C-alpha positions in Angstrom: -73.1 58.2 64.6 -73.1 59.5 67.8 -69.7 57.5 68.3 -68.5 58.9 65.0 -69.2 62.5 66.6 -67.3 61.3 69.7 -64.4 60.2 68.1 -64.1 62.9 66.4 -63.8 65.0 69.3 -62.0 62.7 71.8 -59.6 60.3 68.5 -60.8 56.5 68.4 -62.6 54.9 70.8 -60.7 51.5 69.5 -57.2 52.8 70.5 -58.3 53.7 73.9 -59.5 50.1 74.3 -56.2 49.1 73.4 -53.9 51.5 75.0 -56.1 50.8 78.3 -55.4 47.5 77.7 -51.6 47.5 77.3 -51.6 49.6 80.6 -53.4 46.5 82.2 -51.0 44.1 81.5 -48.0 46.2 82.4 -49.7 46.8 85.5 -50.3 42.7 85.9 -46.9 42.3 85.7 -45.1 41.0 89.4 -41.9 43.3 90.0 -39.7 43.9 89.3 -40.7 44.2 85.8 -43.8 46.3 86.5 -42.0 48.9 87.6 -39.3 49.0 85.1 -42.2 48.8 82.1 -44.3 51.9 84.4 -41.1 53.7 84.2 -40.6 53.2 80.7 -43.6 53.9 79.9 -43.9 57.3 81.7 -40.7 58.3 80.5 -42.5 57.5 76.7 -45.4 59.3 77.2 -43.0 62.5 78.0 -40.2 61.9 75.3 -41.7 59.9 72.9 -44.3 63.2 71.7 -45.5 60.9 69.1 -48.8 62.8 67.7 -50.2 59.8 65.7 -52.9 57.2 67.6 -52.3 54.3 65.7 -48.1 54.9 66.2 -48.4 55.1 70.3 -50.7 52.8 70.8 -48.2 50.3 69.0 -45.5 51.3 70.9 -47.2 51.1 74.1 -48.7 47.3 73.3 -45.2 46.3 72.2 -44.1 47.6 75.2 -45.9 45.5 77.2 -45.1 42.7 74.8 -41.3 43.3 75.9 -42.3 43.2 79.7 -44.5 40.3 79.6 -42.0 38.3 77.8 -39.2 39.6 79.4 -41.0 38.1 83.1 -42.4 35.0 81.7 -38.3 34.2 80.7 -37.0 35.4 84.1 -34.9 38.3 81.9 -33.5 40.5 84.4 -34.3 44.2 84.0 -30.7 45.0 83.6 -30.3 42.6 80.5 -33.4 44.3 79.0 -32.3 48.3 79.2 -28.9 47.6 79.1 -26.1 50.0 81.6 -28.0 53.4 80.0 -32.3 52.6 80.3 -32.5 56.2 78.6 -30.8 55.2 75.3 -32.6 51.8 75.8 -36.4 53.9 75.7 -35.1 56.3 73.3 -34.1 53.7 70.9 -37.2 52.0 71.1 -39.6 55.0 70.7 -37.1 56.1 67.5 -37.4 52.5 66.2 -41.6 53.9 65.7 -41.1 56.9 63.4 -43.5 58.9 62.2 -44.6 62.4 62.9 -43.7 63.8 66.3 -44.5 66.9 67.9 -41.1 68.7 67.4 -40.9 68.0 64.1 -43.8 70.9 63.6 -41.9 73.1 66.0 -38.7 72.4 64.1 -40.2 73.4 60.6 -41.4 76.6 62.1 -38.0 77.6 63.4 -36.5 76.8 60.1 -39.1 79.1 58.3 -38.6 81.7 60.6 -35.3 82.0 60.6 -35.1 81.6 56.8 -37.9 84.7 56.5 -35.4 86.9 59.2 -32.5 86.1 57.3 -34.5 87.4 53.7 -35.5 90.3 55.7 -32.0 91.0 56.4 -30.6 90.8 53.1 -33.2 93.2 51.7 -31.9 95.5 54.7 
């Protein structure tokens, strides 16, 4: 019963375990794959904006899978990310869809502008 109460405040404990496991897998990689995976992980935390815990955890598990496979196969970092690592990371994040924090703000902006337009038309 206490676990449900704690999870209500902090989120899923299972998701936290999965996330920590994925992060540990990244930390276990050899260079240069570890540096590349950590850089992409950091960027996805800032850019991704995913609000759903399941989606976020899956994205980071898949990130660990990607870089582990590249390290095992000896695939160079440049063959993974290409010439534009930002585009690669953003495309990777966008493939997960789902709600993002910016979606709520976009909706609020649109509603505020529509409300302002209506007030303007009444004048």
